[in-house]
N, C-alpha and C positions, 0 to 999 in steps of 0.2 A: 667705935665699932663693937661694944661688948655687946649689946642687944642682937647686933647680927652674928656675933661668935656664938653665944647660945642656940639661935635658930640653927646656925649651921652644925653645930654639936649635935642637936636633935638629930638633924636630917642625915649625919654621918651615922649614927648609931641606927637610925630607924633603916639604912641603906645595909649596914651590916645583918639586922636581923632578918632582912629579906634574903639576904644572900644566904644566910644559915637555914632558913625556912625552904628556899628552892633545893636544897642541897639535901636536905632531910628526906631520908627514904625509909625511914619508918613507919610512916602514915600512909593510907590509902591515897592513890593519886586522886584529885581533884582538880577537874579542868577547869572549873569556873574561879575556883581559888587560885589555881597557878596563873591564870589569864589576868587576875585584878594585881598579882604580887609583880608580875612582870611588867605591868601597864604604871604601876607605883613604881617600879624600879627605874624605868626607863626616864622619868620625870626627875628623878633625883642624880642620875648618873652625873650631870654637867654641874650642877652646882656642889655637889660632894668630891668631884677630883677638883675644883677650882678652889675648896677650901683645903683639901689635902696639900696641893700645892701651895696654900699660901703659909699653911702650918710649917713647911719644909722652908720654906723661905723665911720665915721668923728664926728658926733654927739657924740657917745661914747667917741672918743678922747679929743673933747672940754670938755666935763663934767669931764674927768680923768685929764686933764691939771689945772681945777679949784680945785681939790683933792689935787692935786701934789703942788699948790700954797699956799695950808693953811697946815701949820706946827705945828699948836697947838695941834695936835693929833698925837702922834709918830707911834703908832698902824696903824691908817688910813691911815698914809702917807705911810707906808711901804706897805700896801695891795695895796695902788694907783699905786707905783711904779711898782708892781709884775704885775700889771692890763696892766701897759703902756706897759711893754714889749710884753704881748701877743697880744694887740691891735696893736702895731707897726708891728709884724710879720703877721697878718691878712691883715693890709693894704699893705704890701709888695706882697702880695699872691694874693690880690684882684686886684691891678693896674696890675700886670702881667697878670691875668685872662681876665682884660677889654682890654688891649691890643691885646691880643691874639684873642678877639672876634672881635674886630674892624679890624683884617686883610681883604681887600677887597676879598669877593668872584669872582671867575671865572662866569662872566654871562652866559657862555655856559656849567657848569656843567652838568644841568638838562637836557641837549639835548642830542637827538638820536644822532647817528653818522654812516657815512659812513667809512669803512676801507678798505683802496685800499693798498693792496699789490702786489709787483712785484719783479719779479725776477731780481737779479743784475748781478753781476759779478761771473763767476762759471760755466757759461752752464748748463746742465742738473742738476748738482746738486744745484744749486742755485734754481730752480724751485722746487727741493725737499724741500728745506728749506723753500720756500716759503708756500708751503703745509703743514709741519710742524707749521710753524707761524699760518697760519689760522686754523689749529686742535687748537692749544692752545689758539688762541682768542676765539673760538667757545665753547669750554669746559668752558672757566672761565666765559663766559656769562651765559651758561647754570647754571653753580653753584651758580651765583648771581641773579637767577630769572631774565634775561633778553631774549628777543626773537632776535634771530641773524639768518637771511637768505641770502643767497649767491643770489646777484643780478646780476652780469656778471661773467664769467670766460673765460680763455683761456689757456685751457692745454698744456704741453709738451710732448715728447713721451716718457719720462722717469717715466710719472706718478704722474708730478706735476703740477705747473702752470707758465706760463709765467705771467700771470696776473689776480688778482681776487678781486672781489669788495663785501663787506658785509654789509648789514645793519643791526645795531642792534639798539632796541627799548625797553626802559621801564628800570627803575632801574637808572637812571643817568649814560649812558654810558660815555657821553666825559669825565666826573669826573674821570671815571677810567681807560680809553683808553688814553687820550690824550698825555700821557708821553711815547706813543710807535711809535710816529711820528718820522721817522729818519731812519737812515741805522743800519741795523742788520747784524752782521759776525758772520759767523759758522765756526769752525776749526774742523774736523772730518775726516774719511777715509768713502767716499763716497760709497753707494750701488753700483755705477758703476764703481769704481776703482778696478782693478784685483790686482794689485799690493801692496795693503795694505797701500798706502801712506797717509798720511794726507794732504787733500785740503782745502784751504780758499775759502769759496763764501760769496755772500751777497744777499740780500733782503732788500727793501725799502717800509716804511709802511707810509700811509698819514692817519691821522685822521681826517675828515672833521666834524664839527657839521651840523645837518640838520637845515636849516632857513625855515621861512616862505615866502610865495612869497611877502609881504609887504616889506620886508628885500631886496630884489634883483628884479628888474624891468628888466624883458626879453621881448624884443619886439617880436613878432611872426615871422616879416618880416626878424630878425636876424638867424631865425633858418632854418637848412638845416635837413630834417628827412627823413630817409631812414628806409626800411623793408627788413628784410632777413629772411631765414629759421634757426631757432633754432637748435643747436645741444645738444646731451647729454641726460639726463635722462628725460623720458616722455612719454614713450610709442608709440603709434600710431601716436600721436599727432606730435611727432617732426620730423622737414624735409619734412613735407607734407604743410604746411601753412606760411606763412611770418609772424610770430607773433612777431619776434624780431626786435627790435628798436633801431637804431641810429641815435643821435642827434649831430649836429654841430652848436657851437654857432660862428658863420662866423666872428663876429667882435676879439673875442678873440682867434679863433683857437681852442676852447675849445671842446673835442668829449667825448662823453659818450654813452654807449650801456646797454641794460639791454635784457636780452633774458630767463631768469630764470622762468617767468609767464607764464601762459599758453594763455592768450588772448594779442593781438597787444595793446589794450587799457590799460591794466595793465601794460606791458612793459612800454608804451610811460609815463603814470604817474610816476613810478618808475623812469624813466631816468630822466623825470624833475625835480624830488627830487633831483638826484646826480646833475645835472647840475645848480641848484641855489647854492647848497653846494660848489660848484667848483668854480662859480662866486664870490658867498661871499667871499671864501677864497681870490682868488685871489685879490679883492679888498680891505682885510685885509692886505695881503701881500705888496701891492702897498705902502699902508698907513703906514705900519710899517718897510718899507725896512730897514731901518737903525737897528733896534731890532734884525732884523733875526729869528724870533721864530715861523715862520707860514711855512706852509706846504712845500713849494721848498725848502726853507734855510735849514728846518730841513731835507729833503730827501736828497740833493743835487743829483749828480750825478750816484750815487750805487758804487762809486770805493771802494775799499777795505778800503781806508784810511780814508773814511768818516764816524765814525761809532759811536752810540750809546750805544750800546751792543754786547759783543763778546760771544759765546756760545762755549767754549772749551771743548769737548766732553773728549779727553784724559785724562785730568785732572778733569773731573766732576766738571766744572765750569763755571758760568754765571758772567760776570763783566759787570757792567753798569757805563759806563765811567763818566757819568755827576756826579754822586755823590761818584765815586770812590771806589765802593763796589762790595766784591765777594759774590756770593751765590751759595750753592751746591744743588746736585738733579737735573741735568738737565733736565732729563727725567721726572720726576716730574712736573716741571714747564712747560714743553712741553706739558704736559698731561693737564694743565690748572690749575696748582697749584700755581697760581701768587700773591697771599696775599700777603707774605713777601715782595715781589719786588716792588709790587705797592704801600704797605704801607711806604716802605723806600722812596720811590719819592714824595709821598705825605707829608712825615715829611720835607724831603729837602726844597720841595716847601713852606711849611709853615713857617719854619726856616727862609729862604730868604724873604718872606713878612714881618715875623715880626722884622726883622733886618730894614727893607725900612719904617716901621711905624714912623712916625713923632712922637716924643715927646717934648712938649712945656715946 
């Protein structure tokens, strides 16, 4: 536990420093600094309180050891032995809790996200499945008080999507949606199938955390910006003005488009947000190529064999292949009831991080 002691001691000292800084009235009030300190303090409260409880427990154990060493009073010695057992059990529980609290958190967890859904293998049915995934995410976001807006979309003739991008804001979207990146496979009888045969189709999902301008440097000279007429809902405004915006980042060949806002300026701002997220993600993937945990390695080519999850309608079963677990009630989950699914993925991530926590 020595390495954990060191980290917890540093956290406890930092907690004390923050409290002193917040109580200091000798300097002018700085709202930005105050908010940053309170945010940092809120992250430290739980581990520091657990650490202080643990240190008090160690003092109790030390006192108990002294009582155990004194055998002059048999009755007192028996009580000390009974208390020792209780204290040891509490120590084991607290040590486990401290390790759990020191699991590193994902720095992107509280970030807003862009969710990009693309039809994969399977023709029109793949596009219909992409629309099903879109509805699932929109309803899940709504149920968890997040705001979700379609940023850009390209529909297919069957009423599905070739591609659709959603912007999700508020309520720690990345913490909830990050497990969705990858290839999703569906097995069912498509509405387009006259013979009643079960088909297999795929859609790919990429979840990109939104980043600030300071995180990614994009030179204006590297951009090619085109405008075009929007299509879809919007009344008289649609198809009469070139409000839609397409931005190409020439050095990387990254292309983003936004057509859902009513003005060209709004679409340009939203497209730049998407572009920053995609460029940042590209940089992360290049830096962590061997890990293969970010967008392109998650998404793959869209081939049926590259899958993170299978939605089997004939057996009313969803299988998440990363945790090798099955879930029933496909229609309920596709209607946004993803809590159990997301919860199991969060538990798995926590267990893997806990297993990797160093204990000296």
